[in-house]
N, C-alpha and C positions, 0 to 999 in steps of 0.2 A: 874250961877245957879248951885246949889249943888244938886246932885241927891242922894236920900236916899233909893230908892226902892231896896229891896232885900239885902241891906248891913247888914253885921253881926256886932253885938256888940263886940268891941275889948276885953272886959273882958271875954265874953263867948269864943271867939277864943283862948285866952290865956289859959283858963281852959281846952279846948279841946286839946291844944298842950301839956299841962301837963299830960293829960290822955294818949296820945300817947307816950310821953317820958317815962312814968312809965312802958311801955310795952317793952322797949328796953334797951340794956346795956347803962349805964350812959355816956360812952365815944363815943357812936355811934351817928353820926349826923343824924338828921331826914330828911333833905331835899333830899338826894339821895333815901331814902326809899319812900318818898312821890312821887318823880318824877317817880320811877319805878312802883308804884301802879297806878298812873294816866295813864302811858303808857299802862299798862296791860288792862285797861278799853277800850282803843282805839284800841288795837291790833285786837280784834275779829270783831269790827265794827267801821270803821272810823267815821260814823255818830253819834257815842256815844258822840262826842263832844257836841252835842245839850243838853245833860244833865246838862252841866255847865252854860247854859244860858248866861246872861250878864257877867259872870265871865270868859267865854271862852278865851277872848283875853288876859287877865292877865295870865291865865293858860298857854296859848300857848306861851307867851313870856318867861315864866319860862322853858317850855319844850324846846323851841328853844335854850335858853341859856345853856341848859344841853344836847344838841345834841341828842334830842329824835326823830328826823326825822319826824316832823309833818308839814314840808313845811316852806315857808318863808313869805307868805301873812300875813299882820298884819294890825290891826286897832289900832294904838297907843293911840288915844283918849280914847277908851273904855278900853284898857289895863291899862291905868293910872287911869281911873275912878273906876275900880273895883279891883285895887291892894290894898291889906291890908298893914300893917306896914312892913312886910317882906314876902319873898317867901313862907316860911312854912305856915304862917297865911293865905296867899292868897289861897294856895291849900286847906287848911282846910275849909276856907269859901266856896270855890267852891264845895267841897265834901258835906258840909252841905246843900248848896243850892240844889245840885243834889238829895240828899236823901230826902229832903223836897218836892221838885218839883215832883219827881217820885212818892212819896207817895201820894201826893195830887191829882195829875193829871193822873199819870200812862201813860203819853205820853211825847214825846219829842217835844216841840213846838219851833218855831224859832221867834215868835213874842211876844214882851213884851211892856207893858206900864211902862216906867221908869219915874215916876213923870211927866206925860203928855208929855214925849218925846217918840216917836215911835222908837222902837229898833227892827231891823230885823237881826237875826243871820244867816249869810251865810259865810262859809269859803270855798273858792274854792279848797284849798288844801285838805280838808277833803271830799268834795262832788264829785269831779271829779275823775273818775277812770283813773289811769295812766298806 
């Protein structure tokens, strides 16, 4: 079964990447900037991960690969399901989802209906105080 719920159009994501790229030096890689911006969101409130909804596991995999200190618990199936063509596009999709979800709902939920698949977002690394 292919899940389509909340997935971003690849052409739209590429256009967003071009917008971001136009704002930085041509030789400056975007991924480190994107990772740093995502980590900044989580620094003040670990539960801010909820804003990324079903994209969280794909986001977390990128953060873990970049030594962002977000823990090690992972849901590989969901990370694969919501990964875009590359890490930059995955983070852009997650940001777009977060901006839309926060705008529409104004809340951070952990329950989603993904094409009739119940999805409950809970990351013990982000929830449990250490």
